[in-house]
N, C-alpha and C positions, 0 to 999 in steps of 0.2 A: 504494499499500500505506499502511496505516495504521501508526503506531508507538505503542508503550506503554513507558515508563520507570518504573521502580521504584527504590525504596531503602527499606533495612531499617535499624532501628536498635532498641535495647533501651533504655527509659527507665521510671522508675516502675512497675516490675512489670506491664510490656507490652512485646510485640513490636510495633513501629510498622511497618506497611507502608505506604508514601506511594506513590502512583499517580498518573503524570501522562501524558495524552494521551487516546487513544480506546480504548474497550472494546467491540470487536465481535467478529464471528465469526472474524477473524484474529487478534486479540489475546487473546480469553478464555482460550484454553489456557495462554497465558503467565500470565495473571492467575491462573489455575487453579493452576500450578506454584509461583508466588511464595505464594500462600495455603498450599498445602500445606506448604511450607519453614517458613513462619512459624507455622504451628499446631503441627509436629513441634517446633519451639524453645520455643513458649511452653507446650506441654505438658511438656516436660521440665522446665522453670523453675517451672511453676505460675503463668505468668502469663497475662492475656488477649491477645486480637490486636486491634488498632487499625489498622483500614485506613482511611487518609487519602485520600478521593477528591476534596479540594478541588481539585486540578489537572486532574480528568477533565472533556473537554468533550463527550464522547458516551458512551452507555451503552446497549447493544444489549440484545436479549432474551437473547443468548448470556450476556452479562456478568451480566444479572439472575439467570439459572440459576444461575451460580457462586457469587453472594452468597446464595443460597436454599440451596445444597449446603453452603456452609460455616457457614452459620446454623445448620443441621440438625447438622452435625458438631461443631459449638462445644456445642450443647446436649446432644448425646449424651456428649462427652467432659467437659464441665465446663470447656471453655476458651471462655468468652465472646468472641463477634465483636462489636466497637464500631465503627460504620461512621461517618465524618467526612462529611457531605455537608451544608454549609451552604446551597446555592442551586443554581441553574442547571439544567443538563439532568439531572444525577444525581438531583437531589430531584424534579424534574418525572417522571422516569421512574419513581421509587420511589413517589411519590403515584398516578400514572397505574394502577399495577399494585396498588396497597394495600400493597405491601412497606413503606411507611414504617410500617404498623402491627404487622409482624411483626419486622422487624430495629430493633436497638437503634441509634438516630441520634443524633448529637450535632453541635452546630454547630462545634465546634473541638477540636483533639487535646487540647489543656489540658482542656477539659469531660469529654473521654472518659477521660482519665488520671484525673481526680478521683473517677471513679465506682467504688464498692466492689463 
């Protein structure tokens, strides 16, 4: 069984959700739950959501679907989703599906936080 670890913090007008491990069909529902909580908190505060995927070693189609859903939710609610995916399998998966053209991607959390 795969594992997913998450950590949430508020900083610089953003709710930061840091994700570590694998996002696959088993853990995608957990990512969905954590993003739902992050979006609820961010909307209440008028903040953005920064999803830090630097520590993710595998991203399946189930995980990609969650990202698309929350990108759309962010567009609809005015709560931006900023994804930190500097390299590795996450960035490869986003490029292979051309989601790198849809999602707001950043190389670092600091870069995502400085985005207005």
